[in-house]
Every structure is written in structure tokens, then in C-alpha cells.
N, C-alpha and C positions, 0 to 999 in steps of 0.2 A: 515483359518483352514489347519495345515501343515499336519494332518494325518487324514484317511477316517473315524477312529474309535472314534480318539480325542473328548473331548469337548464335550461329551453325557452322562456326569454320570460318565467318567472314566473309565480308566484299558480296555479302547477296545483295539480288537483283529484285527481292520482293517489295513490294509497297509498305508504305507506312501508314499507323491508324488513321493519320489525319487527310491522308490521299486518297482520293476515288470512292474508296467502300465504307465511309462512314466508321462506324463500332467494329470491334476485331473480328475477326472471323475465327470460328472455332473449328473450322475445316483443317484436312492436311494442310501443311505449309504449303505455300508457292514460292517460297525464296529458296536459295543454293548455297552452296561455297563457291568461293573465290575460282578461279580460272580458266580456262576459255572451251568453250562447249561446240559439237561440233554441229552443223547444221541439218536440217531436214534432210538434203541432197549433198553428199559429200562432195560434189562437183561443182556445184552452185556456191559454195560458202557458206559464210552466215547472212543468212536475208535479213532486211529490213525490221525493225520493231515494228507491232503495230501504233497506232495512234490511242491515246491514253483512251478508256473506255467512259461511258458516261457514270456520273455519281449513280451508285448505285449502295444499298444495305445490305450486309450479309444477313442472311436467317441464323436462327440458334440452331447448332448442330448438337451433335452426342458426343457422351461423355467416354472416360477410355477403357478399352476392353482390348487385353491382348491379342496378336493376329493369331488366327486358327494354325493349327501344327503343320498342315500343307503347304506353308509359305517356304518359298524356295531359298530357305538362309544358308545352303552351302554355295548358292552362285556367286559369284564376282560381279561388283556391280560398279560403274564409274565412280570414281575417285573424288569426282565436281560434286554433282546435286545428287544422284541416287542415292548414295551411301548414307546420308542423313535422312534422305527421306523415307528409309525404311524403319528405322528408328523414331520417327517424328509420327509416322502413322500408328505406331502401338502408343503413343503417348499423348498425341491430339485428338479430336473428335471429341474436344472438352469443353466446355464453357471457361473462357476468361475474365477475369475483373472486366466488367464495365458500370456503366452510371445507370444503365436501366433497371426497371423495374426486378428484385429477384425473381425466380422462376418459382413454381411451385416445387416442392421437396422432392428428390427422389431415394428410395429406401437405399440402392444398391451402385455399382457403377457400369450397370450396363447401358450399350448404347442407345443415344436418345434421338429419334428419326428427328424430320424437319416438322414444326408445329403447322397445323392450315392456317394460311395467308389469308384466309377468309372465303367466306361461300360466293360461287358464283352466280352473276346475273345474265347474263346474255342467253339470249334465245326465249321460246313463247312457251310459258308456266303452264304445268299439268299438273295433275295429282296423277299417282298411280298404285297398285298393289302390290305388295311384295310376300314373299313366302318366309318373313319373319314374323314371329311372335313373343310380344313382349313378356318377360317373367319378371313377377316381383319375390323376394326373398324378405320373410320373417326374420326379426334379430334372433337369432340362435347361438348356441355357444358350439361352433366345429371344434371336433378335435378329430388329429389325423393317426392312425399309430400302425404300425409295421406288422404283416402276419407272415409268419414261417411255418409252413408244412412240412412236416417228415412224417416216412420218406416222401421226396418230391414228387410232385403233378403236374406234368405238362399240359394238362388237359385243364382250362379255364371251368369249364361244364362240371366236373370232378371236383375240381377246389371250390366251386359254388355250392355243391352239396356239399360239402365239408363243413362249409360256413353255418350254412342253414342248417344241420343238423345240429351244430354248436348253439345257435342262438334257439333252438326249441329244447334242447338240455339246460341251457347255461343261462336264460334271458331274465329269468326272474330271481335267480340264487345268486349269479355272480356278475351280469352285466347291468345291474341298476336297473333291469327295467326297458333299456332303451333298445330300438331296431337299428341295428349297425348295417349300412350298406358297406358293399365290397366290390371291388374292381375284378375278379377272380385272379388277381397276381397277388401284389404284396400290400396294397393298399387298403384298410379299412377306415372308414369315416361313421362319425354318430355325430348327434345335435344334443351334445352334453357330456358329461365326462362320466369315464365307467370308473366303479369303485379302486382302480388298481393304476400303476403304472407301465406294471408287468407283469404277466402271469401265463403258465402252461396250462393248454389243455389237452384231455384225451375224448377223442371222437372215434367211433367204430362205426363202421359203415358195413353193412351188407350186400356181397359182390351179387351184383344179378347176373352176371353172366360167366357162371360157373358150369362144369360139366358134370351138377347134379340132377337131384330130382328137383321136381317143381316145388316140395315142401322147403319155406325161409327157414323152416330150423336148420336142415339139413343144409342151407348155402354159407358158403364161405363168409367169416366177416372178415374185414381188414380194420385195421387199430392205425391212427393216424395222431401225433404228437403235432398240437397249434400253440407257438408260441405267437403272443400279442404283446407289442411295446409301443406305449407311447413315444411319437415323434414329434408333431407340433401340434399348433392351435392357430389354424388358419384365421384372419378375423376381418370379416364382414366389413369392416368400418373402411378398411384402408381401400377394399373394392367398390365402395360409396364416393370416396372420395377420388380415386379413378375416373369413375364414372362422371363426375363433377368437372372433369379436368385440374382437381387440385392436385393430383399427384401422378408423376408421370408413367412410373413403372408397374405395366399391369401384372396385378396378382396375381398369376397364372395358376397357384396353387389353391384359392381360394374358389377359381371357376373350375377347377379340378375336381371338386368335392361336389360343386351343384350339379356338374354333367354327370358325373358318375351315381349319384341319386335319380338325376331324369333318364338314366339307362337303364336301371335296375331292372326294373318289370320288365323291358322289352327282352332283355339281356335273356329273362327264365323261358320267354314266352317263344321267342324268335330265333333264329339261326342268325348267329352276328358274323357279318364280313367287314371288318374296319369298324367304321364308323356308321354303318347301314344294317339294316334288318330284313330280313325276307321270311316268305312263309307263303306256301298256296293258298292258306286263309285271309291274307293280307288282301291279297288281289289275284286276277288272273295269271296261270302260266301256259305255256305253251313248248310247243316242241322246235328246235333249232335244226334238228336233222343231226344223224352219227350218233346217236346215243344219247346225245345233249339238251338239255331243255333248259328254257327261262324262267324266273320266279322273281314276280315283282315284290318291291317292298320300299322300304323310305329311308333316307338319310335324315339325322339327326344332328344337328352341332349346336352347341352355345358359346356366345361369342358378344362380348362388350360394343355397345354401340352408342350412339349419342341418343337414342332412346333410355338407354339403358339396357339390361341386360336382356338379349333376342334370344330367341330358341328359333332357330334356320332348320325346316324340315322340305325336305324335297323329295320325290319320287324319284326313284332307283330301281335299278333291275340287274341281276347277276345270272350267271351261267352255272348251272346244277348236272351231276351226271343225274342219268334218269333212272329209276331205281328198277331196273330190268334183271332178268339171267344173265349171269356174264356170257354166257353163249350167245343171247340176243343180241347182247350190245357188242360183241366181235362180230355177230353178222352185219349190224347197221354202221358200228364206226369204221369197218373195213372195207364195207359192201363183199365178205366173205359170205356165199350162200349156199356154198356144199362145204357143210361141216363136218361130213363123214371123211373126206379125204385127209391127210397129215396135213401140217404146217410146214413151208420152207424156212431154212432158218433165218429167212431176212423179215418174212411174216412174223416169225417167234419173236425177234427183235422188239418188230413193232408194236406187236401187243404186250409185251413185257413193259415197254416204255409208256403205253398207253394207261395199263392198271397198277402199274407201282404204286404204293401209299395208299390205294383205294381199299374202303373198308367196305367188306361182305358180311353178310349174313345167311346162314344154315336154319334152317324150319323144317329139316325132315325127323329132327326129333321132339321129344319131350315140351321143349325150352329151344330159345332162338338164341344161338351161339353168335357172336360176331370175331371176325379176324382182319387184320388188315394183311392187304398182299404187299411181299418181300422182291415176287419172282415168278418166272413159271419153269418150269420142267422143262430139260431138255427133251426128254424122251416122251412119248405119249404117255398117258398115263396107264394105258391097256399094259405096258411094259413095268410098269413101277410096282416096286416092292416094300413092304417096310417088316420091322420086326413090332409083333405087338407086347405088351408091357408083360404079360402075365404068361406069355410065351416064348420060346428061345428059335423057333424056327421063323423065316420069311415068307410074308402073305402079300400078294397082290392086291391091291387097292379095289381091283375090279373087284375080285372074290371076294373083300371084306364086305364091300356095301351090299352084295348081294346075299350073303350070309348072317350080317349083323343086321341089315336095316329091309332087307326083302326089295332092294332097290336097284334094276337092271341098268347098268350106264348105256346109253344110247350113242354118244361120243367118244366110245376108247382112241381113237385116234387122236382128238385134242391132246396139248400139254395140261400139266395138271397145273393148278393154282398152287405156289408156294408160300405159306405162311409159316409162323415160329423163327425160331434162330436157324443159322448156319450148322451149328452142330446139331438141333433137334428139327429138321425139318418137318410141318404139317401140310400135306399134300390132300388138295380138295379138288372135290369134280368142277368143271366150270358149269356146268347143267344146273347142278346143285344148289349153287352159290347166286345170291341175289345181291346187288348193289345197295348199299344202307342210303337212305333217302337222306337228302339234304346237303349232300356234299358238293362243295364249291369245286367247279369245271376252271383250273388255274392256267391251261394252255389258253394259247392263242388259237381265235377262231380264227376257221376260213373263209374265205371271203362270202361265200354261201350263208355260213351261220350268222357270221357280222350282218350282211342286207336280212337277213332273219331277223334279227334282234332290232335292229334303227327301224324296220317297219312295226314289231311288235308295240315297241316302244314311243313311238313318234305320235304327239298327243298335242290339239289344238292348247292355245291358250287357256281356254275358257273349260275345257276336260280337264287340264292339268290340274289347274288350282280346285278345280271340283274332289280331283284325288288326294293333291294336298289336304284341303279340310275333311274330306274322308278317313285319313289316317289320322288327324288329330284328335276327332272323334273316338276313332278306333282305341286311341292310347289313352285317351279320358284321366289327364293328369289330374285336374281336380278332384276325382274319386279314388286316385290313389293315396290310401293312409300314410305311408312310407312318404309319398312327396310332398303330399300337402298338410297332415298331422303332423308327421313326425319332424319332418325339416323345413315345414312353414313355406314351400315354395308355391307359388300361384302361376298358373301360365295361361294367358288371354287365348282364346277360340277362335278369333279374329285375325285375319292379316294385318298385318300392319299400313295403314295409308301414308304415304308417303310425298312429299312435293319435289318434283321433279321439273326438268326443261328440256326443249326440244331445240336443239342448237341449228343453225341454217347451215347448209350444206354450203360448199364452197364453189365459187366459179371456176369451171375447168378451161382451157384456153387450147383449141386445136389451131388447124395450120388456115391461116387467110386465105388461100384459095379455095376452101368449101362454102360451100352456102350459109352455113353456120361456123361461125369462127371462135364460138364460146357455147356453154350451156351450164346451167344451175340445174343440178340433180333433184329429183323427185324420189323423195320416199325410198334413198338410198339406190336407184337404177336408174340409168339410162340408156340411149342408144346412140348408133354410128352413122344413123341416117343424114345424108346432106354435112358429113365430118369428113375430114381428111385428118389424118396425123399429124403431129406438129414437127417431126421427122421422122421421113418416111427412110427404111432400109432399102438396101440394092441385093438382089441376088441374081449373079450371073449363071452360076452353074448350080443347078438342081436337077432331080430327078424324081421317079414315084417308085413304089413296089408295093403289091396289092398280094398280102396272104390270106385273104378271104376267098373262099370256093363258092360260098351261095352269089358275092356280088364281085366276082370275076371280071366282070366285060365291063365295069365302070369305071375305070382309071382314067383313060383320056378323057372324057367328058367333067369327071368331079376335078381333074387337074386344070382342066381349061377356065372351069367356073371359078376355083380355087383362085386362078391366077390373074383372072381379069379382076376380080376380088379385092386383092392385093393393089394390084395396080390404079384402081379407081379411089382407093383411100389412100393414097399417096406416096406409094410405094414405088421401087423401079424394079421390076421384076420382069425378067426375061421369058418371053413367048413360049422359046421353044428349050424342051430340056437339053442337058447337055450329054445326057445318057440314056438311051430308050426307055421309055416306063417300060416295065412288062410284069407279070405276074409268077410267084414264086409258091411253093408248097410251102405247109405250116410245120411240116417237121423236117426241112430245112432252110432253116432262119439263117444260122449259122455262115452256111456256103454263100446263100444270094446277098447276103450282107458285104461281105469278103470279095466277089464277083464283083458286085457294085462299085465296089472302095476302089477296087485293082482296075477296073477299067475306065474309072474316070482320072485316076492318076497316070494311065498310059497313055490317054488323050491330052495332059497335062491341063486338065481341068479339072483340079481337085473340089468337090463338093462343098458347096457352102448349103445346102439345104437337102435332107432326103424326107420326103411326103411318105408314111408308110401307112398303110391300111390293115391295120390288125387283124389276125386271124379269126376267125367267127367265135371259135372258141377260148374263154378267157386264160391270161397266165402268164402271156406271153409279152405281157408290156416291159414288165421289169429286165427282161432278159435282150430285148432288141435294146432298151436305152443302157444297158453295160456296155452292149456290144459296139452301138454307135457313140456313145459318148465318152468311153473309157478306150476301148481297144482300137477302134479306126479314127476317133477325132471327129468324127462327122455329126453337125448339127442335125435333128431330126424333129420331126412332128408326127407323132402317132393318131392317127384318126381312126373312131370306130365305125366297123363298117356298117351296121344299123343305120347310124348318125349321116354317114357321108353320103350313103341311097337315096337318103330325104330332099338332097338338093336344097336345103334351106339358107334361105338368105341370110337368116339370124346366123346360122352354124358358120356358114362362109366368113361372117363379120369377125364373129369371134375367134377363128384359126387364125384370121390376118392379123390381129391385134398380137398372137399370140407370136406367128412367125418374124413380126415386125421387131418385136422385143430380140429375139431370138439373133435377129443377124444385126443388133445394134442400133435399132432405130428407138424412136420414143414416139407412144401414142398422143397423151397430152401432160399437160403441166398446169401446176394451179397459178389462175391468175394472178393470186395476190404477191405468188413468188415472181413471176415477171418483172411484175411492179413494184418489187422490193416493201411491200406492205405486210410482212407478217413478223408481226411483237418479238426481240428475243431471239429473232435469226435471220432476217433481211439486215442489219442494220451491219453487223460483222459477220465473215466467214466462219459458219457453224458446219458441224458434222454431226451427223444421226446416226447413230450404233443402234445395232440388232444385235442380241446374244441368244442361244439356246443350246440346251443338250439334251441330245438325243437317247435316251439308254433303250438296250436290249430288249427284248418281249420277255416276260417271267418263265423260266427256266431253262434262259440260254446263259449260264452263270459265265462262260467264259467269253464272250467277246465284249467289245471295248465300248463305252460310251462316245458318243460321235458330240465335239462339238463345234459350233458354227458361229461364227462374226461375221456381221453384213456392214458396209457403211456406204453412205451416200458420197458421191462423186462429183456430183456439177451443183453445187453453191451458186447461184440461190433459188436454182429450180427444184432440187429435192427430189430428182425422179430416176436417177442411175442410181444404181448399187454395184459394190464387189463384195466379193462373198471370198472368206478363206475357212476350213474345216482342219479339224484336228482330232486325233485317238488320245484318249487318255483312258484312268483305271475305269473298272468296269463299276459302273452305276455312282461315280462322282459326279457331283452338280457344281462344284468350284470347276472354271474352267480355269486350268492348269496353263495354258500357252499364251495367255494375253502378254505377257511379255517373260523373257529369257533371254538369260545372257550365257557365253562361254568362254574360256581362256584357251587363245590360240597362240602358239608357241610363238607364232610370227610376226601375228596382229595385235594379240593382245586379249582385252576384253571385247567380243562380239555381241554386240545385244541385235535380238529379235523379238518375234511373237507376232502375233495377232494385231494388237493395236498399232504396234508401230507401222508394220507394213502397210497398213491402212491407211495411216496418218502420209506418209510416204506417198501412197498412190494419191491422196487427197492434194496434197500439194502439189506433184507431179501434172494432175489434173487441171488443177484451179490455178496456181502459181501462186497459193496464197495459204499461210497454216491458218488453220483452224483458232479461232479467240472463243469460240465455246464447242464443250462435246454435250451433247444430249443423248443418254445411253440407256435404252428401252432394254430389259431385260426380263427375258420370258421362263418360264419356269420353275420358279423359287417358291420355296414353302414358306410359308410364316417362318416357322422354328429357324432355318436357315436365313435370317433376312441378315440379323449381324455377322456372321461368318461370311455370308458371302460378299457382303457391303467391305467389309474390312479388307479382305485379301484380293477381290477386283477393283476395287480404287488402290489399292496401294501398285497392284500391278500398271492401271493406267498413268499413276503419277509416276511410276518407274519407267515406262515407255516414251512418256513427253519428257521428263528430263533426258534420256538417253539420248534425246534427238538433239537437242540445244539446252545449253547451260540457262537456267534462269525460265523455261519456258514452260509455265504450268496454266493451262487453258482451266478457265470455269467449265466446272463440272455439276451436271443434272443427274442424277440415277432413279431410274424409275422401275419398279417391278412392275410386269404384265402378268396377268394371272388370267387365262383364259375361263370360259365358259366349265371347261371339264375341270378344273382346278379348283373351285367353287361352286357353291351350289344356291346362291342368290338367283331367286328369277323376279322378273317382274311382270305385272298384269295388267292391261289398261283399265280403269275404272270407266270409260265412256265410249261408245261405237263411235264417236268421231275422230276419238283420237287414234284409229287404228290405221294400220295399211290392211292390204288384202288379203295377208293370210290371217287377220286377227291380231296381230304382235303389236306392241308399243311401235313407235315409229321409230325411223332411223336417224339417229341423234340423237336420242334421249338418254339424258343425263341426269344422275344422283350424287350427290354430295351432301346429303343432310341425313339426319332419323337412322336410319341403317348403316352410316360409314362410323368409322373409327371417332371416338369420343374427342381425341385433340391433334391426332396426327392427320396429313397430308394426303388422301386417297380419295379415288371417286369410282363409281359405277358408269360406264359409259355402252349404250347400246350402236353402234354405229354402221351395223349392217342392215338390210333387206332381209327379211326371213322368206323362202318359199311355201316352207311346211314347217312342222311343228313348233316348238315353242321358243325365242328367242333367248340366245347366253348371252347377257352382257360380260363385258370385260371389266375387270379389277385393276385400276392403276394407282399403284401406293409409292408414294416418292419416299427415296431413301435417304437422297441426298442432294444439297440444291444451293450451289455458290449462284446461278444465275437469277435468285429472287423471282419466281414465276408468280403470278397470282391465280388463282382458279381461275379465272375466264382466259387467259393466255394459254393455260398448260392445257386446258379443256378442248380448246377451240383449236391448237395447235394438230392435237393428237386424232380427234376427229375430222380433218383435214387432210392426214397422213395417210386415212384410212380408205381417202378415196384416189391415191396413187399408185394403187397395185395395178401390174402393166396390163395383164392378159383379159380381163372383162371387163367391161361397163358397169361395175358394181362396185358398192365399197362394200369393204368387209370389217369382220369382226376387232383384227387388231389393226394396228397401224404398218404401213409396208415395210417399215426397217425390221418389225418386229415377226414380220410373217415371212417376209424371204430368207429370215436366218432358220426359224423352223422348218421351211423348206429345204434348205441348204441343210441342214443336218440330218432330216428325212432321207431326203435325196442323197445323203453319203452314204447312210445306212444301206439304201433301196440298190443302189449302184455296185457298193462292194459285194452285194448278195450273198449275205451272212458270214464272208469269210473273214479274217483276219484284216482290219481295215491299214493297219501300217504297210503289211504284205501286198496288199491290192493297190496302194497310192504308191509303194514301191514302183512295181511292176508297170501299172499306168503311165506312171511319169515317164520313164524308160521306153516305153511301149508308143507311147499318143502320136499319132500325126506320123507314123513309119519314121521317126527321129529316136536317136538315141544320145544321152548324154554320154560324153567320153573325156577322160583323163581327170575324173574326179574321185574324192576320197567317199567312203561311203556315206559318212555324217553329209558332205558336201552334195554328195546325190540327192540324200532325202531331202536337203533345204531346195533345191531344183525342183523335184517333186512336189513340194509341198505350192510352190511358186506358180509352178504349173498348171496346180489345181485350181489356181482363181481362174482360169480361162474355163475349166471344166465347171466352177460353180455357176460364172454369169450364163453358162448355156444352160443348168438346169434347175433352177430356181424356179424355172414352170412345172417344174414336173410332178409337183405336189399338188398341184390344182385343182385336178378332179378329186381327188381326197379331201382337198381342203373345203372346196366348194359344198361337197356333202356335209361339211362340219358347221360349215355356217349356215347353213339351211334346215339344222335338224332340232 
């Protein structure tokens, strides 16, 4: 094809090869069919076309891969440009013929992400250490076998025991003297070929947990059939070619073999949770409260990097059940002090939920026997009876234990633990059952437990580095015969030394009326002294309510100081409240807020801001936010009573920044943005998106996941963002509502979706169409890169084409992976290179050594850390039509981390990604655990005391979604306190 839009229905508006961009783009086609398209705003008609762009070269892009099954193939698209786009997205992302040198070969049609355009040079050079350890691999003949165990066992531990026994019995006679390594499921690997392609073995295990005497000869034997069949031969040569940049598709199977080998010994010795290993012998353990404790351990992952294979080892912590008697656990977990009284039905349900699935052991017999709890009895154990196997009469449980074991039960009023099956239940006294050690606690930690875990695991960089070194010494990979001798793997003992750079902080512009009109932040932090907000907001109607009992008399003085601070920083804030300031009881929050709202409306002075001094006890913040922001439609600013009582000038400054943004002001802007000096952003209208999905907590199987998308609305300043949230299927990572369409009997095809709405909002705000889209996507794991890119890029293209025929802005799609989603940590090598906390300095970027061998990624530590060890953010470019260089993208991303609105600090991720994370989290918080769609519908009908009338259900919900944009503009800073802790640990 000579033209980019031709050949797909005729009359396309796409550019040809010879115009504008040099060689042909292997990306989604930018042209479209003939016909008349609709403008961004139907009332404005067709907008004028953009001037021709500067000459650019399109980077190499991926090859073909079918779209995921979640694609909305059943939805109708406009016949002009979108219909062909759906087909083209499945076919493009492929290399077209070109005169450029041939790229290295790829062994399949997997998506190929953009290659690294070069390495960055901007910034002061330095060196850092990182928790990556170089791995060398000798040339071995690797073989992959499938393992099938019958009868099937779900426990990895039992499966490993079976294969271990098989190896002892048959290694010399049938396995050719090889030591196989096993992953606990279906995969077995050897460093050499076994003497067979397929063979079945019989393995017998002595059941250590049967109710017989302690004599092993009397214990029950279980027999298993183990079938081993050759599957493939992973080739180390392809891995070496990939690491050298001569082969583009990562040989995941080969890396998986080596990873399983390195995990074999830790899996035998420690408790395995995902890719982490825990044991009290590895490091300290401690109580978290309520019968839960934490164990320290380590994370271990093998990944390809520029220096070769790298073993990433990091400190890890997990929550576990304390090995207590069940009665002690109930007393601690539920603060049930009096175990002698019967439980209520409500208490019994809570205990059942907490204990279901937990393993307990009985040690009142000659041997230890374990059971898994499936429930608890409705009746107290003193009223339970059962039929003995050798008798036909019923015997009470209390009598049985007294006569059989000479044990008098103390808590006969407590229910019994139920084990076994419904048909043959086994009832066990709580006071005789001890929780088995090493069981992970998977439920959500409460606030107190989360703080205790955070405090226990927070370590300075030097301490964390030493702990990681100790973990490596404990593992002793070089002394492991399986790792070193059998598979020829050598792991270096020293942390890798990496070349890094410290990017300069951006110049921030404040109002000209202040003494300081601009500031160049140092170490990722600055202050508001002698500065005024660049655009001060206006507050005419406000009041304050104080729910604190301990600090009940400070409200008027506190508000006086806060109002003065807001005015001194450039806001227009009325000195007198429109409704009298009052105090209220913490158990009557609902009534107090409703009364304030009614009083303000009766005076025809609807509140623009409600200052709330929180109760002394924690736990009311979410409730207050839900009532104010969703039921009453009031913008609120919550204050901690202990902090407020200090009357700190810094605290008032931070509050003024938050308030100004909530009422529509702007605190600061990038000087380069004002002067239009940001490359690939300032020259043509550019919109910056952020997108994220927040999933329910473990155990909440029925709740929806919440997707959020935000976008900049004030090009070229890039400081104001607008957001939309949407509920989607449980734990679905792909954002379903980026683009959607429906068939209306009267109107025909009706287009919608998050991207489309935000593009329209951008046009209405700036009176210009975006020429570029920079899309920061948070929360995607590496295994989902291809699937998410295909679906969401398809949605972006369709949203653009639905607005105007041939409208295809150039897109750069970047995945953002915060520190909690990866385990790379960076440590300073010299004291002169550190900040006050002993961490590397804000702005430190790494794009060498530990980054991807060929693809465009980098680690950026953009934020200042107060305590703990910094967590750099990893940025990975999956699609780039804007031809960003390493320097341009790294500097842009770092600068955007300084534009978050609520505090004078740089943050760990850029503002667009940060705000979408806040929005999705706030959506979950504000719906209060309820079904999000129902909550959104309720809020849309009741917000601000108004109702939508005369609309169908579907129209009504669309109105609710549009109204929710206003809500998100108010609540983007709800997440600040939580995120501030995340940044600084």
C-alpha cells in the first residue's frame, strides 16, 4: 500500500509514504473511508484541519496478533472510519516493506514493542547499586517434561514430596542419574535427556497424618501414579541471542526453567507465597494485633536485562495467623474477653468467616493430627452429640472427651469447629485446636494492622541493602549442587552497579504578585513561603463543623487562621462563614451534615466549601466524604484534630493548596509549559491521559472493579485534569468503556465512552483538537502488555474516528509500574549523592544495565522520600507514533511529577497517572463497598438535591456518568494521605 489511508474503502485522508513521516508506519492505520464525519462538537460543525506536522520518522512497531476476546465485536460502529479500523487493528501493528536494514528475526507473530531510541544523556551522571544479581548459565541440554499425578493432588507440598520420593527410588535406574527440578504442578525440567520420552511410575507415600499409632509400620500408605512425558527442549542459544539484541521475542520458557531451578531449594525450606518466601528463621517476626503476625522474607524473580540474566531479590513481608489455640485467637481477634458466655448469631457468623479454611492441629493424642475448618456449629459444643462408630447410641462431645481422653472442656458454651464433610461432620473443641503455623492471612488488614506492618518493615536504604545481602548469603546459590553443578547456574554475590543520571527539576511558575514568582525545587520538595498561587480560587459560602470532643473549642480560631492563609496565598476567601460554625457529636455525623446543608440552602447560600474537623477516633473519614461528596454535593476539606490543634503554618499552607484546587484554582504551572518549550507537547495541542483500574480486596468476590481515566484540559499548561470512572467486571484489567456505541431506533449509532467524552471536553476547554495523545496506563503486568495494548489502542482509535472522519492523532502509550508492582530498588554509592533520608536524589533515572535488552523502558525516582527506601517507578513504552527520544520522554515524565496539586512535593508517578489512581480508589471509597452501578445511579439522581426527569433508564445512567465527572474533579485529592504514606515508605 502506498498510502496510509487508501485501499480501505476509498477516499481516505491518511498521509502517504512520501509525506511528513518518512518510512511507512507499521501502526494502526490513520486513514479512513470516504464519507462525511462528525466534528468534535455537533453544534460547531467540522473543525478546521491542523497545519501539516513537522517531518518525523515513525518507529518500528509490533507484528500482528488477534485482539482479545473481550473486544466489543457485537457493538455497531460508524460506517465511515471505525468499521475498517476494527479490522485493521487485528492486521496491523506489523512491519511493512521498507528499505531500512532488516530487523533481527522473531520466532512468532507476537507483538513487538518499540525499540529503545537510544540512551538518555540529560542530567548529572552518577552510579547507584541495585538489588539485581548477575546470573551466568553454562551450556546445558535443557528438557521440559509434563507431569501428571493420579489421583490428583492440589497441594504443591505433597506433589513435591511425591516427585522427591520418585527421584530417590528411580534416579539411578530410570532417570539416567539426573536430578530433575519440579515446579509443584505440571512441569519437570532436567539438564539432560531422560532415557525415555514417556513413562509411568508408581510411588507410595506413608500418610503421616492418620489416626493410628505412632508406629510407621501401622500407618496408612497412599499410592500414586506419576506419568512423565517429554514436552519440549528449551534452547539456551535463543536466550543468549535475545539478550544480545539479535532476537526480539523473549524465550519465556527457557527463563522459566532457570527460575524454577533457582526457586527449588527455597521452596523446600520456606513458606511460599507467590514469588516470595517467608520463614521466622530468615528474619524477625512480630505481632500485628488481633491474632495476626508478620513474617519477613524475600522476593525472588529472574528477568532479562541489558547486562544479561538478572536475579532480582528484595525484602518482603507477609501477614500470617499466629499459632494460637483457637480460643485465644477468638479472644484476640474479636476482643471476646468472656469465653464462658454463649455467642450471638452475629458473633458466630463473624467467627465462621474468620476461621473458614484455616488448618488446625490436635495434639492431645499420641500423634498430631491436622484438620481444615469448614465451619462452626450452630449449637454450643455442650449440646452437641454424635454416634460412635462402634456404638449405636448418641454420645455428647463433652462426655466423649472426658471419658476417652480425661479432658474436661472449659468452654462448653462456645460452638464447635466443624471439619470433615456435611455428610460426616467432625466436631472439635476450640480450646483443644491450635492454628497450624505458617498459614498466610489473606484478608484485608485493618488500619491498625497496616500501620504496624508499615512500621515494622520500614527500613533505611543502608539497612535494606544489608538485609538483601544477608538473604543472598543464606540462599548460597553457589553452594547448591542442583543450581551450580547440575544446571550450571552461577549467581553473583554482589549487587549490580548501574550508571544513572539525576535529571534537573523543572522551574515552577507562581503568581507575579508574590515575592517569589518562580521556584526551582531541590530534592523534590519546596515550600510556599513568599509565593502566591498562580490562579486563586474564590470561596463566598463556607462553614465549619467540628466532630472532635478533645479539641471542641478551637474551631473559630482555626478557621480564622486558615482563611487568612488562603487569602495570603492568592485566594479570594470570604472572612465570615455563611452558616454559623458549630460542633457536633461524632455519633450523629449524618444528621449534622444534613442540617448544615439544609440551613445553607434555606438561606440561598449553597456551600462551596465545608471544613470538617474529624472525630478523635479514626474511621469516619470515608463516611463523611461519602455523605458530602455524593449525597449532599458539598465540597469538603477534612482536617485531623491533632494536626489542626498545632496551628502549624506549614499545615495551613498545605490545606490552602488543597482547598484552592477543590474550588477551581491552580497552584502552580511549569515555566516551560507557559513559555511553550516542552518538546513534542508545546508545539501542537497535546492531551495527556492517565488510566488505572482498582480491583476489590481479596475475598470480595462480588464487587466490581473500578476503572478511571483522567485527561489534561488546559494545554499548554498541563495542570488541570478531568476524570471519569466506570464499573466493570470483577478483576478485569482491560478498561471496557474507553469506547462504546449503541444503536438507537431514532438516532442510529450513538457513540460514547471515556476517551470520547474527554476529547470533547478538551476541545470545549481549549477550542482545539489534540494532535497528540500521550497515554500513561497504570497497573498493567508484563503478561498483559499485548492484550491490554491491542484492546485499548483499538478503543482509542475508534473513539477518535467517531468524532470526525480521518481524525487520528498520534499516540504514545506508556505503561506505568509503581514500586509496589516491581521489586527493583536503587541504593546510593556515595553519601554526597543522597538526600536527607539517605536515599538517592529525586530525579534519578536509570535506562541502562538493568533495563530491557532492546525495548524502550526506564526507572525513574521522581519523588523525595521522608522515611524508608525509595521505590522507583518503571515506565515501559508499548506504542509510540510521536518518536520520543529517551531524553524527551524522561524529562517530560519527571516534570509532570511536579504538577500534582495538593502539596509542594514531587510524587512517585506523573500527575495524570496519580490522579487516575486517586479517582479509581476514590470511586471505591465513596461507594462504600456497595455495588458501584447502583451507587452511581443513586448519586446521579440525588446529587445537589436535583433529579433527572423524563429520561429512560439508559439515558438516566449516562447522565449519572456525566455528572460523576464533577464528583471526580472534587475527589481526586481524597487519596492524598494514603498516597503520601506510599510515596514515603
